[in-house]
C-alpha positions in Angstrom: 4.6 -10.4 2.7 6.5 -8.0 5.9 5.1 -4.9 6.5 5.8 -2.4 9.7 3.6 0.9 10.4 5.8 3.6 10.5 5.8 7.5 11.6 4.6 10.0 9.1 8.2 10.7 8.0 8.8 11.4 3.9 6.7 8.5 1.9 9.4 6.9 -0.8 10.3 3.9 -2.2 13.5 2.0 -0.7 15.1 -0.1 -4.6 15.7 -3.2 -3.1 19.6 -2.6 -1.9 18.4 -0.6 0.9 15.1 -1.9 1.8 14.8 -3.4 5.6 14.8 -7.7 5.4 13.2 -7.0 9.4 9.8 -6.1 10.3 10.7 -3.4 13.1 7.5 -2.6 16.2 3.9 -1.5 14.6 2.1 1.4 15.9 -1.2 2.5 14.1 -3.1 5.8 14.6 -6.4 6.7 12.6 -6.7 7.5 9.1 -4.9 10.8 8.0 -1.5 9.7 10.0 -1.0 6.2 9.4 2.2 5.3 7.7 2.9 1.1 6.7 5.6 0.1 4.3 5.7 -2.9 2.3 8.1 -5.4 0.6 7.7 -6.3 -3.6 7.3 -10.1 -3.7 7.5 -12.0 -6.8 3.9 -12.3 -6.3 3.2 -8.9 -7.0 4.6 -9.5 -10.3 3.3 -13.2 -11.2 -0.5 -12.3 -9.7 -0.3 -8.4 -10.0 -1.4 -6.9 -7.0 0.0 -6.2 -3.4 -1.0 -7.4 -1.1 -1.5 -5.1 2.5 -2.0 -5.2 6.0 -6.5 -6.3 6.4 -5.9 -4.5 9.7 -4.5 -1.4 8.0 -7.6 -0.9 4.8 -10.1 -1.8 7.9 -9.6 0.5 10.1 -12.3 2.6 9.8 -15.1 -0.2 10.0 -15.1 -0.8 5.9 -16.8 -4.0 4.7 -15.4 -7.5 4.0 -16.1 -8.9 1.1 -16.1 -5.4 -1.8 -13.5 -3.8 -3.9 -13.1 -0.5 -3.8 -11.7 2.3 -5.2 -8.4 3.9 -4.5 -6.2 6.6 -5.5 -2.5 6.3 -5.4 -0.9 10.0 -5.2 2.7 10.5 -5.9 4.3 13.5 -4.1 4.4 15.8 -7.6 0.7 14.7 -7.6 0.5 12.2 -10.5 -2.4 9.3 -9.7 -3.1 6.2 -10.2 -6.1 4.4 -9.8 -6.8 1.4 -8.2 -8.3 -1.3 -6.8 -8.7 -2.1 -3.3 -10.0 -5.6 -3.0 -11.0 -7.5 0.7 -11.9 -11.4 1.1 -12.1 -13.3 4.7 -8.4 -13.8 4.1 -6.7 -10.9 2.3 -6.2 -6.9 1.3 -4.4 -6.3 -1.7 -4.8 -3.5 -4.5 -5.4 -5.5 -7.7 -6.7 -3.8 -11.2 -4.2 -1.2 -12.1 -1.6 -2.0 -9.7 0.3 -3.2 -13.2 0.3 -0.6 -13.9 1.1 2.0 -11.8 4.2 -0.5 -10.6 5.5 -0.7 -14.2 5.5 3.2 -13.7 7.9 3.5 -11.4 9.9 0.5 -12.6 9.3 -1.7 -8.8 11.3 -4.4 -8.7 11.3 -7.3 -5.8 13.3 -5.9 -3.0 11.8 -3.7 -3.3 9.8 -1.5 -0.4 7.5 1.3 -0.5 5.6 3.3 2.2 2.0 5.0 1.7 0.6 6.8 3.9 -3.3 6.8 4.3 -4.6 11.1 3.5 -7.7 10.1 3.1 -11.0 8.2 3.6 -13.3 9.5 2.1 -15.8 8.1 -1.1 -12.9 7.5 -3.0 -9.8 7.3 -0.4 -5.8 8.5 -1.0 -2.8 6.5 -0.4 0.1 8.9 -0.6 3.5 7.6 -1.1 
C-alpha cells in the first residue's frame, strides 16, 4: 500500500494511467489540514477494504481496536457512510467501501486523495 501526505490541493481521484508509482516525502498537519493519498490495490476489491496509514487515523489520540463511523464526501457534497476499523496492526475503511468504490468506478492502480475535514463524533473526509 503506497500513501503520502500532501499539502492541500484539489482532492481527487486519478486514473491508473495518471497515478504515480512512487511515494514522496510525507508531512503531517492537524485535522482539517491533513491530506494523504492511497493507491487502489487488488486487495481493495478482493477483501472489500482500503488500508490507510494508521498514524493518519489516530493522529488525534483515537483508541485502537475500535470501529468508527466515517463520512466520505465528494466535491459535489455527495456522501458515503463507511466504517473506519482499527486493530493493533492496521487501520482500514471497511463497511461501505464496496459501494463507494463501485460508485466511483475505482480500479486497481487508481490513486485517491483524502482531506481530513473534521474530527467530530463522525469524522468527515473529503476527496
